[in-house]
N, C-alpha and C positions, 0 to 999 in steps of 0.2 A: 946484128944485121939479118941473121937467119930468121929471127922471130918477126922482124918487120916485113921480110919477103913473104913469109907464110901469111901474115895478116893481110898483106896486099893481095895475095892469091885469094884469100877468103873473101875479101871485099869484091874482087873480080867476079868470083862465083856468085856473090850476092847480086851483083849488078845484072846478072843473067836472069835472075828471078824477079819478076815484076813486083812481087810482094815485099821485096827486101831492098833497102836503100842504104847508102853509106853514112858515115858519121858526118855531122854538120859541125864545122869548126870555124866560126868567124873569128877575126883577129881581135878578140876582146877577152879580157881575163879579169879576175878579181882575186884578191888575196886577203887572207886574214891577218890581223895584227895582234900583237901580244901586249896586254896591259900589265903594267907592273907597279908596285907600290913599295915604299921603303919605310920601315919603322925604326927609329933610332931612340935608344933609351940610355939613361945614366943611372947612377945610384940614387939620385934624388928626383929626377924628372924624366918623363917620356914624351918626346915631341912627335906628334903625328902630322906628317906633311902631306898635303894634297895640292891639287892645282889651284884651289881657290881659298884655302884657309889654313891656319896653323893653330893647333890647340896644345896647351901644356897642362899635364896632370901629374900628380904625385905618383911615384912608383919606386920600387926597389929592385926592379928587374935589370938584367944585364943587357948589353947591346945585342940586338938581333936584327936580322933582315929577312925578307921573304919576297918571293917573286911569284906572281900568279901566272900559271901556264896550263895548257890543256893536259889533262891526265887521262890515263886509259883504265879500262876495267877488265873483266874476265876475257882471257884468250880462248878462242874456240875455232873449230873448223865447221864447214857446212857439208852436210850429207843430204843427197837427194832423197826426198821422202816418198816418191812414187815411181812406178815403172814408166818407161823402160830403163830408167836410171837409178832405181831404188838402191841405196847403199853407196852410190858413187860420190867421190869427194869433189868439191868445187876446186878448180885450179886457176892459177893466174900466171901471166908472164910479167916479169919485173918491169918491162917497158910500159910507159904510159900510152894511153889511147889504144890499148889492145883489149879485146873482148875476153871476159872470163868464160871458161869452158868447163864442161863435164866430159870425161873420157877423151882427153886430147890425144892426137896422134903425134904431136911434136914433143920432143924431150925438153924444149925450152919452157914448157909449162910444168908446174908442180903444185901439190896441194897447198892452198893458201891458208895461213893463220890470220884470223881477224879479231878485232875487238871493237867496242863502241867507245868513241872518244867521250869522256865523261862530261866535259864542259860544252860540247856541241851536239852530241848525239850522232855524229857522222860515223859511217862504217869505214873503219880504218884497217889497213893491212899492216902486218908486222914490220914490213920494210919501210913504213912511213908513207906509202901511197894510200890514196883513198879509193873508194868505189863510187862511181858516178853513173847516172843514167843519161845516155846520149840520144838526143832526139833524132828522128828519121825524116826523110824528105817526103814522107806521106803521113797523113793523119790517121791512117787505118792500121798502123803497125805499132807494136810496143817499142820502147827505146832499147838500144843495146845497153848491157851492163858492162861497164868498162873500168879499167884502171886509170886513175887520174891523179895528178899532183895537186890540182886546185880546180874548183868548178869554173866553168865558163858561163857567163851570163849573156843571153838567157838559155843557151841550148844544151848545156851539160851540167845539170845541178847535182849536188851531193845527194847520196842516198842516206837518209836518216833512219835510225832504228832504235827500238826500245831495248831494255836490258835483256840479255840472252838468258834463257833457261835451258839447262842441259836436257836434251831429248825432245824439246818442243820446237815448233816452227819459229823462225826469226820473223819478227813483225817490223816492217819498214815502210817508209813513205818517200815520195819525191814529187815535186810539182810536175804536172803533166804538160805536154806541149808538143810541137812538131816544127819542122822546117819546110813545110809545103809552100810557104811564101818566104820572101826575104824582106827583112831579117826574120830569123826564127822567133817564134812567139810561145809564151806560156798562156794556157787557156783558162787558168783559174781552178782547174781540177787537181786531183791527187791520184798518183799511182800507188798501188799497194800489193801487187801480185807479181811473183816471179814466173817466168816462162822459159822453155827451152825449145830448140829447133835443131834437127840434125844438119850437119854440114860435113864436108870432106875432111876437115881437120878436127872434128869433134862436135859436141853439142853446144851451140852458141847459147848464151843466157841473155834474157831480156827482162825489162821491168815495165809493167803497164797496169791496166785494169779492164775488167769486162771481158767480152768475147772477141776473139780474133779468128782468122781462118784456121782450118783444121790442121795446118802444118805446125802451129804453135801448141805446145802442151804446158798447161799450168803445173807448177812444181813447188812443193814446200821445201824451203831451205831449213832443214832440221839442224839444231845446234848440237855439236859434239865438243864439250869442254875439254881442253888439253892442259 
């Protein structure tokens, strides 16, 4: 509850700033599904079952089964790569729809451990939440970088990243868009740069591309393998 109050306070403060707008959350969601397949074998035959065909081949293998599910890769943390935040760790609140911060003033935020989901490329937190880019109500501001359980289409897409390299900047993308009209729209572009901006509860993080007003500072998300 305390974290949501703080977040509400933060958004209240943002509302006072004409360059900052709140999260756009239309009541639409999407979810990923898990595909599975089963292989059954005996001492003489191995039957491979699919939704459309059945094949029988000779085999001497024993009975096995497998399930295809998303797997994770290297665990890492993010360290700010330039001043005024150089060396600061990226932090997150476990609640969804909360903004990731550097130098938080709230004890509900802690350094976040991340990984890249191998089968999807999504930026994944150790607690199972993802990182998404939340569109703003203006087309001239970058999106908020937020904790999410699932992307919302079209206004809160997953952040997708390449494999992390220790000591190097994290390379990520997300489809660009905004909520300046209803419904929110994606404009066909790509975001690929992280930004920060000071606020009373810490440095908010953003995702966008190009140049914004001077209140935003581009920042490298350097990888620190753990």
